[in-house]
MARTI-901853 format. One record per residue (C-alpha): residue number from 1; z, y, x. Coordinates in Angstrom, 2 decimals. Each point is the difference from the previous one (the first is absolute). Layout:
% residues N
{NUM {Z Y X}}
...
END
This chain:
% residues 269
{1 {-0.22 -0.12 -0.21}}
{2 {-1.04 3.38 1.56}}
{3 {1.42 3.70 -1.22}}
{4 {-2.88 2.35 -0.47}}
{5 {1.22 3.65 0.53}}
{6 {-2.49 2.96 -1.09}}
{7 {0.40 3.73 0.38}}
{8 {-2.01 1.85 -2.68}}
{9 {-1.47 3.10 0.51}}
{10 {-2.82 -0.63 2.56}}
{11 {0.38 -3.74 0.17}}
{12 {0.11 -1.68 -3.17}}
{13 {-1.88 2.88 -2.38}}
{14 {-3.31 1.02 1.38}}
{15 {-1.00 3.85 0.25}}
{16 {-0.45 -0.03 -3.58}}
{17 {3.59 -0.90 -0.65}}
{18 {-0.88 -2.83 -1.20}}
{19 {0.88 -4.22 0.43}}
{20 {-3.06 -1.39 -0.68}}
{21 {-0.62 -3.75 -1.24}}
{22 {-0.53 -1.43 3.15}}
{23 {2.82 1.23 2.02}}
{24 {2.41 -0.88 -3.49}}
{25 {-1.63 -3.39 0.01}}
{26 {0.66 -0.88 3.44}}
{27 {3.83 1.17 -0.62}}
{28 {0.69 -1.66 -2.96}}
{29 {-2.03 -3.44 1.15}}
{30 {2.61 0.09 3.10}}
{31 {3.05 0.75 -2.89}}
{32 {-1.28 -3.63 -1.90}}
{33 {0.03 -1.82 3.02}}
{34 {3.40 0.15 1.15}}
{35 {0.33 3.53 1.94}}
{36 {1.72 3.08 -0.84}}
{37 {-1.19 3.68 -0.07}}
{38 {1.20 2.76 0.75}}
{39 {-0.60 3.49 -0.55}}
{40 {1.74 2.31 2.42}}
{41 {-0.82 3.40 -0.25}}
{42 {1.49 4.09 0.40}}
{43 {-0.82 0.33 -3.80}}
{44 {2.81 0.40 -2.55}}
{45 {0.41 -3.35 -2.00}}
{46 {-1.17 1.60 -3.05}}
{47 {-3.25 0.56 1.84}}
{48 {-0.80 -3.56 1.43}}
{49 {1.25 -1.99 -3.50}}
{50 {-3.43 0.19 -1.77}}
{51 {-1.76 -1.52 3.14}}
{52 {2.99 -3.27 0.00}}
{53 {-0.83 -0.15 -3.47}}
{54 {-3.63 -0.54 0.55}}
{55 {0.50 -2.21 3.02}}
{56 {1.57 -1.97 -2.55}}
{57 {3.59 -0.13 2.24}}
{58 {2.04 -0.14 -3.52}}
{59 {-1.39 -3.70 0.10}}
{60 {-0.06 -1.42 3.77}}
{61 {3.04 2.38 0.41}}
{62 {-0.98 2.77 2.53}}
{63 {2.14 2.76 1.51}}
{64 {-0.90 3.34 -0.23}}
{65 {1.60 1.96 3.60}}
{66 {0.07 4.17 -1.02}}
{67 {1.20 2.88 2.00}}
{68 {-1.54 -1.96 3.29}}
{69 {2.39 -2.74 -0.93}}
{70 {3.79 1.86 -1.21}}
{71 {-0.74 -1.55 -3.02}}
{72 {-1.31 -3.61 -1.17}}
{73 {-0.49 -1.05 -3.72}}
{74 {-0.95 -4.23 -0.99}}
{75 {-2.33 0.69 -2.83}}
{76 {0.94 -3.51 -0.86}}
{77 {2.95 -0.14 -0.04}}
{78 {0.48 4.23 -1.37}}
{79 {2.27 0.65 2.10}}
{80 {1.12 2.12 3.66}}
{81 {0.53 -2.30 2.67}}
{82 {0.35 2.46 1.90}}
{83 {1.08 4.18 0.27}}
{84 {0.28 1.85 3.08}}
{85 {1.00 3.87 -1.26}}
{86 {0.51 2.98 1.74}}
{87 {4.04 2.03 -0.40}}
{88 {-0.36 3.23 -1.90}}
{89 {1.85 2.44 1.92}}
{90 {-2.41 -1.48 3.19}}
{91 {-3.31 0.93 -2.35}}
{92 {1.27 3.59 -0.99}}
{93 {0.58 0.77 3.70}}
{94 {-3.28 -1.19 0.49}}
{95 {-1.74 1.66 -2.72}}
{96 {1.44 3.70 1.17}}
{97 {-0.57 -1.03 3.71}}
{98 {-4.21 -0.74 -1.60}}
{99 {-0.36 3.27 -1.69}}
{100 {1.18 2.12 2.87}}
{101 {-2.90 -1.75 2.06}}
{102 {-2.67 0.72 -2.70}}
{103 {0.37 -3.62 -1.84}}
{104 {-0.01 -0.07 -3.61}}
{105 {1.43 -4.22 -1.14}}
{106 {-0.94 -1.56 -2.61}}
{107 {2.11 -3.56 -1.44}}
{108 {-0.77 -2.84 -2.37}}
{109 {2.30 -0.51 -3.11}}
{110 {-0.52 -2.78 -2.74}}
{111 {-3.54 0.74 0.15}}
{112 {-0.42 3.33 0.80}}
{113 {-0.16 2.09 2.59}}
{114 {1.88 3.16 0.20}}
{115 {-0.18 3.16 1.46}}
{116 {1.92 3.29 0.11}}
{117 {-3.27 1.94 0.88}}
{118 {-3.01 -0.32 -2.37}}
{119 {-2.11 0.48 3.07}}
{120 {1.40 -2.35 2.27}}
{121 {-2.40 -0.71 2.41}}
{122 {-2.21 -3.31 -1.09}}
{123 {2.00 -0.59 -3.41}}
{124 {-2.92 -0.15 -2.06}}
{125 {-1.67 -2.13 3.13}}
{126 {2.62 -2.45 -0.60}}
{127 {0.73 0.11 -3.62}}
{128 {-4.42 -0.88 -0.15}}
{129 {0.29 -2.71 2.30}}
{130 {3.09 -1.67 -0.90}}
{131 {-0.96 0.59 -3.91}}
{132 {3.88 1.66 -0.59}}
{133 {0.91 2.78 -2.11}}
{134 {1.73 2.33 2.00}}
{135 {2.81 2.70 -1.23}}
{136 {0.81 3.15 1.63}}
{137 {4.26 0.46 0.00}}
{138 {1.10 3.06 0.69}}
{139 {3.35 -0.01 2.91}}
{140 {-1.55 -3.65 0.43}}
{141 {2.12 -0.91 2.60}}
{142 {3.39 0.68 -1.05}}
{143 {-1.04 -2.41 -3.34}}
{144 {-0.23 -2.99 2.31}}
{145 {3.09 -2.52 -1.42}}
{146 {-2.28 -3.06 0.35}}
{147 {-0.89 -2.49 3.22}}
{148 {-2.89 0.57 1.79}}
{149 {-2.44 -2.12 1.95}}
{150 {-1.68 2.49 1.53}}
{151 {-1.28 4.04 0.55}}
{152 {-2.96 0.92 0.44}}
{153 {-0.60 3.89 1.45}}
{154 {-3.56 1.39 -0.06}}
{155 {-1.67 3.05 1.73}}
{156 {-3.03 1.10 1.56}}
{157 {-0.85 -2.72 3.02}}
{158 {0.55 3.01 2.33}}
{159 {3.26 0.90 -1.32}}
{160 {0.79 -3.51 -0.05}}
{161 {-0.76 -0.51 3.62}}
{162 {1.34 3.12 1.25}}
{163 {3.37 -1.01 -1.38}}
{164 {0.15 -3.59 -0.26}}
{165 {1.88 -0.58 3.62}}
{166 {2.96 2.19 -1.10}}
{167 {0.34 -1.54 -3.38}}
{168 {0.02 -3.32 1.87}}
{169 {2.15 1.29 3.02}}
{170 {2.69 1.00 -3.21}}
{171 {-0.19 -3.39 -2.09}}
{172 {-0.95 -2.66 1.56}}
{173 {2.95 -2.02 1.07}}
{174 {0.46 0.60 -3.82}}
{175 {-3.19 -0.70 -1.71}}
{176 {-3.40 -1.44 1.09}}
{177 {-2.20 2.63 -0.02}}
{178 {-3.59 -1.59 -0.79}}
{179 {-3.32 2.48 0.35}}
{180 {-1.74 -1.38 -2.27}}
{181 {-3.41 1.75 -0.85}}
{182 {-0.48 3.84 1.68}}
{183 {1.51 1.54 -2.46}}
{184 {3.33 -2.22 -0.46}}
{185 {3.17 -0.88 1.80}}
{186 {1.51 -2.77 -2.28}}
{187 {3.76 -0.97 0.30}}
{188 {1.22 -3.32 -0.40}}
{189 {3.89 -1.43 0.45}}
{190 {0.67 -0.55 3.72}}
{191 {-1.50 -3.00 2.08}}
{192 {-2.56 -0.48 -3.15}}
{193 {-3.30 -0.19 0.02}}
{194 {-3.30 -3.03 -0.95}}
{195 {0.89 -2.14 3.11}}
{196 {3.71 -0.96 -1.25}}
{197 {-0.66 -0.02 -3.75}}
{198 {-3.60 -2.91 1.22}}
{199 {3.42 -1.72 2.05}}
{200 {2.24 0.23 -3.36}}
{201 {-2.13 -0.99 -1.87}}
{202 {-0.78 -2.63 1.48}}
{203 {3.36 -1.22 0.61}}
{204 {0.25 0.26 -3.93}}
{205 {-2.46 -2.98 -0.39}}
{206 {1.18 -1.43 2.97}}
{207 {-3.55 0.31 1.90}}
{208 {0.37 0.17 4.03}}
{209 {-1.15 3.62 1.29}}
{210 {-3.27 -2.30 1.63}}
{211 {-1.02 -0.66 -3.10}}
{212 {-0.48 3.54 -1.40}}
{213 {-2.76 1.69 0.22}}
{214 {-0.75 4.22 -0.68}}
{215 {-2.73 2.13 -0.85}}
{216 {-0.15 3.68 0.83}}
{217 {-1.91 3.30 0.83}}
{218 {2.28 2.28 1.22}}
{219 {3.28 1.19 1.92}}
{220 {2.99 -0.92 -2.63}}
{221 {-1.67 -3.02 0.78}}
{222 {1.15 -0.51 3.18}}
{223 {2.77 -1.85 0.13}}
{224 {-1.40 -2.33 -2.85}}
{225 {-2.95 -0.85 2.46}}
{226 {2.22 -0.88 3.04}}
{227 {2.48 -1.98 -2.20}}
{228 {-2.35 -2.14 -1.92}}
{229 {-0.97 -3.32 1.45}}
{230 {-3.67 1.35 0.02}}
{231 {-0.47 3.36 0.03}}
{232 {-3.79 1.02 -1.82}}
{233 {-0.67 3.40 0.32}}
{234 {-3.06 1.42 -1.91}}
{235 {-3.23 1.26 0.63}}
{236 {0.67 3.32 -0.89}}
{237 {3.37 0.25 1.45}}
{238 {1.28 2.38 2.59}}
{239 {-1.14 -0.77 3.50}}
{240 {4.01 -0.49 1.13}}
{241 {0.19 -2.17 -2.56}}
{242 {-2.42 -2.34 0.72}}
{243 {1.19 -0.17 3.79}}
{244 {3.84 -1.74 -1.36}}
{245 {-2.81 -2.58 -2.81}}
{246 {-0.05 -3.11 0.89}}
{247 {-3.63 -0.23 -2.02}}
{248 {-1.89 2.86 -1.17}}
{249 {-2.14 -0.69 -3.02}}
{250 {-2.46 1.63 -2.28}}
{251 {0.56 3.16 -1.52}}
{252 {1.86 0.51 -3.22}}
{253 {-3.70 0.97 -1.72}}
{254 {-0.98 -3.49 1.07}}
{255 {2.91 -1.65 -0.76}}
{256 {1.46 -1.03 2.82}}
{257 {2.78 -1.51 -1.64}}
{258 {-1.89 -2.68 -1.89}}
{259 {-2.22 -0.36 3.24}}
{260 {2.85 -1.16 2.10}}
{261 {2.12 -2.15 -2.85}}
{262 {-3.26 -1.56 -0.78}}
{263 {-0.56 -1.60 3.34}}
{264 {3.37 -0.22 1.18}}
{265 {1.85 -0.95 -3.29}}
{266 {-2.01 -1.13 -2.12}}
{267 {-2.24 -1.41 2.38}}
{268 {-2.78 0.54 -1.51}}
{269 {-4.14 0.10 1.21}}
END
């Protein structure tokens, strides 16, 4: 039995933000013959669960690891099995410091995207990409009294690049900040990343680490590619990630996941 971990954006989905029939069929076939499939994404759970349903996770027991591994949900059992959160006091401290650097902040809660500023950088982009509604709440940081798996900071890439080391210098001993896209800085609980998540999921299924596979394309997939038994980079992946991968498959627009699974897992010619 293998564990197949797949990133979403740039990996599972093509450049049109679509799950193709071929990629879908390959993952369902792998599940049907006894392998385990997990979505491991930087997205919030509610921005990924529809893909899990499309891949029949509720039938085969697939897992959704969201917020870069901070939250893991069993679609068949309909319950959270792993949940790493950030301390409320630390959240408010990070937000206050980030505002001083010119960053906006965005959080996810119960299927909504929340921000305190209607003009928060990339807010509408996130709502569209994740197919989630957003809501503006005045003085939001003072009203966060619920657990958070991730805080997302956003700004023009030039502002992020200019100030990211200042932010990391103050907080990287308390959280795991990842520069996930040019305009985004994702902050998860300390030591939480996709690599740790694939190992936690493997342990949940009693699968040895050598029998894990990970597909990814971006820097936030690095630990997952490094820690999996077989790390597979998409042809469209960053050059840094490709150097760490065990194998480079076709691009996300060429059904790269299906190409690898058909030849190596399903043994199709």
